[in-house]
C-alpha positions in Angstrom: 13.6 -1.7 43.4 12.2 -5.2 43.4 14.3 -7.8 41.5 12.3 -9.9 39.0 13.0 -13.6 39.3 12.5 -15.9 36.4 10.4 -18.8 37.6 10.9 -20.8 34.5 13.2 -23.7 34.5 16.3 -22.9 32.4 18.5 -25.4 30.6 21.0 -25.1 27.8 22.5 -28.4 26.5 23.3 -27.3 22.9 26.6 -28.6 21.7 28.7 -28.8 18.5 27.3 -31.1 15.7 30.6 -32.1 14.1 31.0 -34.0 10.8 34.5 -35.2 9.6 35.5 -35.1 6.0 35.9 -38.6 4.7 33.2 -40.0 6.9 30.5 -42.0 5.1 26.9 -41.9 6.3 24.8 -44.7 4.7 21.3 -43.7 3.8 18.2 -45.8 4.2 16.9 -48.7 6.3 18.1 -52.3 6.8 15.7 -54.7 5.2 13.7 -55.7 8.2 11.2 -53.9 10.5 9.6 -54.9 13.7 6.0 -54.2 14.9 3.7 -54.8 17.8 0.2 -53.6 18.8 0.5 -50.7 21.3 -1.9 -52.4 23.7 0.8 -55.1 24.3 3.3 -52.5 25.4 2.6 -52.1 29.2 5.5 -49.7 29.8 7.4 -47.6 27.3 11.1 -46.9 27.3 11.7 -43.6 29.2 12.3 -40.3 27.5 15.0 -38.1 28.9 13.9 -34.5 29.4 16.3 -31.6 28.6 15.8 -30.6 32.3 16.9 -33.9 33.7 20.2 -34.0 35.5 23.1 -34.9 33.1 20.9 -34.5 30.0 22.8 -34.2 26.7 21.6 -34.0 23.1 22.5 -37.7 22.7 20.4 -38.6 25.7 17.3 -36.7 24.9 17.4 -38.2 21.4 17.6 -41.8 22.7 15.0 -43.7 24.7 16.2 -45.0 28.0 15.6 -48.6 28.9 13.5 -51.4 27.4 9.7 -51.8 27.0 7.7 -54.0 29.3 5.5 -56.3 27.1 2.3 -58.2 28.0 2.9 -61.9 28.9 4.0 -64.0 25.9 4.1 -60.9 23.6 6.9 -60.3 21.1 7.7 -57.9 18.3 6.9 -59.4 14.9 9.4 -59.1 12.0 8.5 -57.8 8.6 10.9 -58.2 5.7 11.0 -54.9 3.7 12.7 -53.6 0.6 15.3 -51.2 1.9 15.7 -49.3 -1.3 11.9 -48.5 -1.3 11.5 -47.8 2.4 12.4 -44.7 4.4 11.8 -42.7 7.5 11.2 -38.9 7.6 10.0 -36.2 9.9 8.7 -32.6 9.7 7.9 -29.9 12.2 4.2 -29.1 12.6 2.0 -26.8 14.6 2.6 -23.5 16.3 4.6 -22.4 19.3 4.2 -23.4 22.2 2.7 -26.6 20.9 5.0 -27.5 18.0 5.6 -31.2 17.5 7.0 -33.5 14.8 5.1 -35.5 12.3 7.0 -38.8 11.7 6.4 -40.7 8.5 7.6 -44.2 7.9 7.2 -45.9 4.5 7.7 -49.6 4.4 7.6 -51.5 1.2 7.1 -55.3 1.2 7.4 -57.6 -1.8 4.4 -59.6 -0.5 0.8 -59.4 -1.7 -0.3 -62.9 -0.5 -3.2 -63.8 1.8 -1.1 -63.3 4.9 -0.2 -59.7 3.8 -3.9 -59.0 3.0 -4.8 -60.1 6.5 -2.1 -57.9 8.0 -3.4 -54.9 6.0 -7.0 -55.5 7.3 -5.9 -55.4 10.9 -3.2 -52.8 10.7 -5.5 -50.4 8.9 -7.6 -50.0 12.1 -4.9 -50.7 14.8 -2.4 -48.7 16.7 1.0 -50.3 16.1 4.5 -49.5 17.3 7.4 -50.0 14.8 11.1 -50.3 15.2 13.5 -50.0 12.3 17.2 -50.3 11.9 19.2 -47.6 10.0 21.9 -48.6 7.5 24.1 -45.9 9.2 23.7 -47.8 12.5 21.2 -47.8 15.3 17.5 -48.6 15.8 14.7 -46.0 15.7 11.4 -46.3 17.6 8.2 -45.1 15.9 5.1 -44.6 18.2 4.4 -43.4 21.7 1.8 -43.3 24.5 0.6 -39.8 23.7 -0.4 -40.1 20.1 -2.0 -42.8 18.0 0.1 -44.3 15.2 -1.8 -44.5 11.9 -0.9 -47.3 9.4 -2.3 -46.8 5.9 -1.7 -50.0 3.8 -1.9 -50.2 0.0 -1.3 -53.1 -2.4 -0.3 -53.1 -6.1 -0.4 -56.2 -8.3 1.6 -54.5 -11.1 0.7 -54.8 -14.8 3.8 -55.3 -17.0 6.6 -57.9 -16.6 8.9 -55.1 -15.4 6.5 -53.8 -12.8 6.9 -54.3 -9.1 4.1 -55.7 -7.0 3.7 -55.8 -3.2 2.4 -54.0 -0.2 3.3 -50.4 0.9 2.6 -49.2 4.5 2.5 -45.4 5.1 2.8 -45.0 8.8 2.4 -41.6 10.5 2.5 -40.5 14.1 3.0 -37.2 16.0 5.8 -37.0 18.5 7.8 -34.4 20.4 10.9 -35.2 18.3 11.9 -37.1 15.2 11.8 -40.8 15.7 14.1 -41.4 18.7 16.9 -43.9 18.8 16.3 -47.1 20.8 19.2 -49.0 22.6 17.2 -51.3 24.8 16.2 -54.9 24.4 13.7 -55.9 21.7 12.0 -59.2 22.3 11.2 -61.1 19.1 10.2 -64.6 18.2 13.7 -65.3 17.0 15.3 -64.0 20.2 16.0 -60.8 22.2 17.9 -58.2 20.2 20.3 -55.9 22.1 19.6 -52.8 20.1 22.7 -51.0 21.4 24.8 -53.6 19.4 22.4 -55.3 17.1 23.3 -58.7 18.5 20.8 -61.4 19.6 21.3 -61.9 23.3 18.8 -64.7 23.9 17.5 -67.3 21.5 14.3 -69.2 22.4 15.0 -72.9 23.3 18.8 -72.3 23.4 
C-alpha cells in the first residue's frame, strides 16, 4: 500500500502564555506617536515567518531590524492625548485568507492651521505610524501589502467644558495585530532605540 506523504510544511511553535498574580499591565498609549509617508520607507523591517528556523511566538510578533528611509527622511512626532487614544485589532475574512483589521485612534488637542494642513494631506495619503505602549514596547502600524487609511476629524467644541481638537481614525489590514518594533526609529530629535526607548543619536551632538 502506498504511503501518503504530507507535502505541506508543518510547524508548531505554540507555547504557554503565562500571567503572574500581582503583575500590573498598564493600558493605553504613551502621549506621543510617530508617522511617515510610506513612499519614504524604502525597506521595511522583516517579518519572521512561523516556518523560519528558530521562530517563536515572540519572534513572529516582533519585526526584525530597522526600516531603510529615503535620504534626509525622518519620522515626524505627534503629541497625542493618551487617555483618548488607543490601538485595537479584530479578525476579518474567511479561511484561508483571514487577516486582522488594525484600528489606531489618535486624539490631538490641536485644531490650528498646521493640524488642518496635516488633515488635508493625511486624508489622501498612505502613512506608517509607530506608537509606544504604556505597558512597554513600540508597535508598528502599516505594511507594504495593504494601504493605511487615515480618516481625520476636527471638533471645535461648544461649551466651556467641551474638548476641542483633532481625531485620527487609522485603519490597515495586516496578517497579525500591530507587531512590536524593536529597531531604530530615526526622528528629527534623534534616533530612538525602540528596544529600550532611549535616544541613541542626537542631531548636531
